[in-house]
C-alpha positions as a printed NumPy array, in Angstrom:
array([[-32.123,   3.376, -24.894],
       [-35.181,   4.459, -22.789],
       [-38.742,   3.42 , -23.191],
       [-41.183,   6.47 , -22.785],
       [-45.09 ,   6.534, -22.969],
       [-46.823,   9.747, -24.165],
       [-50.537,  10.145, -23.463],
       [-51.344,  13.288, -25.659],
       [-52.627,  13.676, -28.083],
       [-52.773,   9.936, -28.649],
       [-51.358,   7.284, -26.17 ],
       [-48.259,   5.984, -27.845],
       [-44.949,   4.39 , -26.67 ],
       [-41.546,   5.096, -28.437],
       [-37.772,   4.312, -27.393],
       [-35.228,   7.209, -27.312],
       [-31.548,   6.663, -27.283],
       [-29.964,   8.508, -24.592],
       [-26.599,  10.199, -25.343],
       [-23.647,   8.511, -23.593],
       [-22.113,  10.371, -20.841],
       [-18.513,  11.143, -21.576],
       [-16.229,  10.093, -18.436],
       [-13.985,  12.736, -17.481],
       [-10.559,  11.506, -17.604],
       [ -8.226,  12.126, -14.466],
       [ -4.541,  11.945, -14.649],
       [ -2.796,  10.824, -11.539],
       [  0.652,  12.972, -11.378],
       [  1.879,  10.268,  -8.467],
       [  0.629,   7.211,  -6.73 ],
       [  0.704,   8.892,  -3.237],
       [  1.469,  11.702,  -1.039],
       [  3.548,  12.77 ,   0.567],
       [  6.369,  11.868,  -2.177],
       [  9.242,   9.984,  -1.315],
       [ 12.201,  12.079,  -0.48 ],
       [ 15.425,  11.581,  -2.48 ],
       [ 16.844,   9.168,   0.074],
       [ 13.722,   7.032,   0.106],
       [ 13.573,   7.07 ,  -3.585],
       [ 17.477,   5.803,  -3.414],
       [ 16.673,   2.965,  -0.781],
       [ 13.724,   1.811,  -2.969],
       [ 15.789,   1.715,  -6.126],
       [ 18.498,  -0.115,  -4.241],
       [ 16.097,  -2.668,  -2.866],
       [ 15.003,  -3.621,  -6.438],
       [ 18.684,  -3.804,  -7.668],
       [ 20.492,  -7.151,  -8.222],
       [ 23.076,  -8.212,  -5.699],
       [ 25.923, -11.134,  -5.526],
       [ 27.161, -12.041,  -2.314],
       [ 28.94 , -14.772,  -0.326],
       [ 28.941, -14.461,   3.445],
       [ 30.698, -17.683,   5.164],
       [ 29.804, -17.044,   9.   ],
       [ 30.248, -13.536,   8.598],
       [ 28.893, -11.315,  11.653],
       [ 25.647,  -9.685,  11.05 ],
       [ 27.183,  -6.232,  11.602],
       [ 29.734,  -6.771,   8.834],
       [ 27.204,  -8.115,   6.528],
       [ 24.911,  -5.011,   6.943],
       [ 28.095,  -2.531,   6.561],
       [ 28.851,  -4.46 ,   3.114],
       [ 25.542,  -4.033,   1.873],
       [ 25.437,  -0.733,   3.006],
       [ 28.871,   0.219,   1.083],
       [ 27.833,  -1.531,  -2.101],
       [ 24.315,   0.175,  -2.425],
       [ 25.237,   3.442,  -1.142],
       [ 22.237,   3.351,   1.23 ],
       [ 22.02 ,   3.988,   5.086],
       [ 21.41 ,   0.926,   7.107],
       [ 20.279,   1.063,  10.65 ],
       [ 20.508,  -1.765,  13.066],
       [ 18.306,  -1.072,  15.91 ],
       [ 19.979,  -2.093,  19.277],
       [ 16.512,  -2.701,  20.892],
       [ 15.643,  -5.102,  18.176],
       [ 18.584,  -7.386,  18.595],
       [ 17.971,  -7.213,  22.344],
       [ 14.176,  -8.229,  21.873],
       [ 15.266, -11.066,  19.643],
       [ 18.159, -12.151,  21.672],
       [ 20.557, -11.735,  18.681],
       [ 23.932,  -9.889,  19.036],
       [ 25.381,  -7.717,  16.198],
       [ 27.997, -10.459,  15.84 ],
       [ 25.597, -13.363,  15.042],
       [ 27.281, -15.198,  12.072],
       [ 25.602, -15.131,   8.829],
       [ 26.225, -17.986,   6.473],
       [ 24.557, -17.194,   3.027],
       [ 25.706, -17.124,  -0.736],
       [ 23.282, -15.664,  -3.491],
       [ 23.698, -14.522,  -7.071],
       [ 21.351, -12.506,  -9.316],
       [ 18.725, -11.65 ,  -6.542],
       [ 17.168,  -8.214,  -5.425],
       [ 18.551,  -6.775,  -2.332],
       [ 14.982,  -6.876,  -1.027],
       [ 14.983, -10.547,  -1.089],
       [ 18.506, -10.777,   0.161],
       [ 17.655,  -8.859,   3.086],
       [ 14.667, -11.091,   3.866],
       [ 16.865, -14.23 ,   3.599],
       [ 19.239, -12.817,   6.113],
       [ 17.202, -11.409,   8.49 ],
       [ 13.887, -13.631,   8.646],
       [ 15.934, -16.519,  10.257],
       [ 16.863, -14.135,  12.952],
       [ 13.51 , -12.925,  13.686],
       [ 14.215,  -9.621,  12.07 ],
       [ 12.888,  -7.486,   9.357],
       [ 13.377,  -3.94 ,   7.843],
       [ 11.321,  -0.773,   7.186],
       [ 12.218,   2.554,   5.304],
       [ 11.756,   5.066,   7.937],
       [ 13.35 ,   8.302,   8.736],
       [ 15.119,   8.257,   5.318],
       [ 17.194,   5.215,   6.431],
       [ 16.769,   1.262,   5.933],
       [ 15.91 ,   0.404,   9.587],
       [ 16.556,  -3.175,  10.75 ],
       [ 14.036,  -3.892,  13.398],
       [ 11.726,  -6.727,  14.603],
       [  8.219,  -7.49 ,  12.988],
       [  6.52 ,  -6.422,  16.   ],
       [  7.823,  -2.922,  15.829],
       [  7.729,  -3.011,  12.117],
       [  4.018,  -3.754,  12.249],
       [  3.438,  -0.892,  14.792],
       [  5.265,   1.827,  12.654],
       [  2.713,   3.752,  10.909],
       [  2.652,   6.461,   8.226],
       [ -0.245,   8.409,   6.802],
       [ -0.436,   8.362,   3.007],
       [ -2.95 ,  10.007,   0.826],
       [ -3.834,   7.958,  -2.463],
       [ -5.405,   9.946,  -5.21 ],
       [ -7.907,   7.446,  -6.95 ],
       [-10.136,   9.481,  -9.134],
       [ -9.038,   7.572, -12.085],
       [-10.404,   4.543, -10.747],
       [-13.777,   5.812,  -9.3  ],
       [-16.562,   7.83 , -11.018],
       [-19.392,   8.074,  -8.275],
       [-19.172,   8.424,  -4.412],
       [-20.174,   4.854,  -4.16 ],
       [-17.306,   4.035,  -6.125],
       [-14.76 ,   5.072,  -3.472],
       [-16.401,   3.427,  -0.73 ],
       [-16.316,   0.098,  -2.623],
       [-12.694,   0.701,  -3.738],
       [-12.08 ,   1.297,   0.198],
       [-13.805,  -1.862,   0.968],
       [-11.833,  -3.907,  -1.966],
       [ -8.499,  -2.799,  -0.383],
       [ -9.505,  -3.963,   2.984],
       [-10.801,  -7.412,   1.682],
       [ -7.912,  -7.99 ,  -0.249],
       [ -5.937,  -8.623,   2.895],
       [ -2.894,  -6.375,   2.273],
       [ -2.589,  -5.931,   5.808],
       [ -4.313,  -5.553,   9.359],
       [ -7.154,  -3.264,   9.681],
       [ -9.027,  -1.829,  12.559],
       [-12.854,  -2.605,  12.132],
       [-14.87 ,  -0.013,  10.154],
       [-16.234,   2.773,  12.529],
       [-14.509,   1.723,  15.465],
       [-12.729,   5.267,  15.992],
       [-16.443,   6.69 ,  16.137],
       [-17.441,   4.892,  19.173],
       [-18.272,   6.529,  22.212],
       [-15.457,   6.856,  24.84 ],
       [-15.632,   4.711,  27.856],
       [-14.004,   4.957,  31.385],
       [-10.684,   3.04 ,  31.742],
       [ -9.455,   0.965,  34.752],
       [ -7.611,   4.07 ,  36.041],
       [-10.556,   6.467,  35.772],
       [ -9.184,   8.103,  32.481],
       [-11.312,   8.726,  29.415],
       [-10.06 ,   6.058,  26.629],
       [-11.263,   5.038,  23.303],
       [-12.023,   1.552,  22.257],
       [ -9.637,   1.456,  19.462],
       [ -6.869,   2.519,  21.802],
       [ -6.377,  -0.956,  23.407],
       [ -8.9  ,  -3.293,  21.863],
       [ -8.197,  -3.358,  18.248],
       [ -4.834,  -3.424,  16.142],
       [ -4.131,  -2.225,  12.442],
       [ -4.318,   0.629,  10.283],
       [ -7.188,   2.612,   9.07 ],
       [ -8.438,   3.7  ,   5.726],
       [-11.031,   6.635,   4.855],
       [-12.47 ,   8.265,   1.833],
       [-11.581,  12.075,   1.524],
       [-14.266,  13.335,  -1.312],
       [-12.997,  16.638,  -1.469],
       [ -9.811,  15.634,  -2.825],
       [-11.217,  12.082,  -4.476],
       [ -8.694,  10.307,  -2.47 ],
       [ -8.082,   7.655,   0.277],
       [ -6.387,   8.456,   3.224],
       [ -4.192,   5.622,   4.691],
       [ -2.591,   5.033,   7.757],
       [ -0.691,   2.066,   7.901],
       [  2.662,   0.03 ,   8.18 ],
       [  5.531,  -0.014,   5.634],
       [  4.737,  -3.447,   4.227],
       [  1.066,  -2.904,   3.707],
       [  1.617,   0.623,   2.08 ],
       [  3.819,  -1.105,  -0.511],
       [  1.354,  -3.794,  -1.082],
       [ -1.444,  -0.965,  -1.649],
       [  0.785,   0.619,  -4.207],
       [  1.076,  -2.623,  -6.083],
       [ -2.406,  -3.321,  -5.84 ],
       [ -3.732,   0.096,  -7.16 ],
       [ -1.081,  -0.151,  -9.822],
       [ -2.614,  -3.728, -10.641],
       [ -6.335,  -2.127, -10.953],
       [ -5.063,   0.617, -13.15 ],
       [ -3.588,  -1.891, -15.6  ],
       [ -6.842,  -3.848, -15.676],
       [ -8.773,  -0.529, -16.215],
       [ -6.527,   0.413, -19.055],
       [ -6.878,  -2.985, -20.616],
       [-10.767,  -2.567, -20.389],
       [-10.727,   0.72 , -21.873],
       [ -8.414,  -0.196, -24.713],
       [-10.481,  -3.309, -25.637],
       [-13.805,  -1.183, -25.458],
       [-12.208,   1.33 , -27.933],
       [-11.093,  -1.286, -30.295],
       [-14.565,  -2.816, -30.387],
       [-16.069,   0.732, -31.067],
       [-13.477,   1.065, -33.959],
       [-14.236,  -2.357, -35.648],
       [-18.11 ,  -1.762, -35.006],
       [-17.986,  -5.151, -32.772],
       [-21.087,  -5.068, -30.529],
       [-20.329,  -4.846, -27.064]])
């Protein structure tokens, strides 16, 4: 409702009801681009599948070979990761579990050894947390269904950063003027002073462009899915109130 004052032919004030603006609906075909390859989809499904196992002092290499055979996915054990953590492929693993996901099983097996995993180059790669955090991938996340105005995209960008889903470089650090390095080369501040990923709005395709590591990308996918669930519940509730005539 908008209040307007008219001065002619006499001064009077009226309230006019503005027609509601119908929000354009956007359908999201897939949560991010590029889409997962067939091998990556297979690994993702395997990580969610349930597993039973018993490894009484079994060498790490044999444990991984067994899991690889059971789930039909390629598992690559980085020799450099083992060297960095002072672990050998023969390191004994003593663990028994039933009915847990392969994802949880790998975390329980690898974390005590100072290791972790990422999905990279279409394999499940066993590496160190340090290397995992430095292995970045660029993804494009369509978010037109969550945003209506240009400001909404910037707010969503800040919300993702503030949700502590991963480590981020400070906003605008890549726009700083270059400086002279110790060896005389031109360097950028973000190349040596800050670590973390970046997130940018690309308005032309109503998307967020994110450069981040494996774990953070997974967290972003889950977070956006949660936001969409909240949005759907709000829209459903609003629709029900309109049908029943309950004032909002």
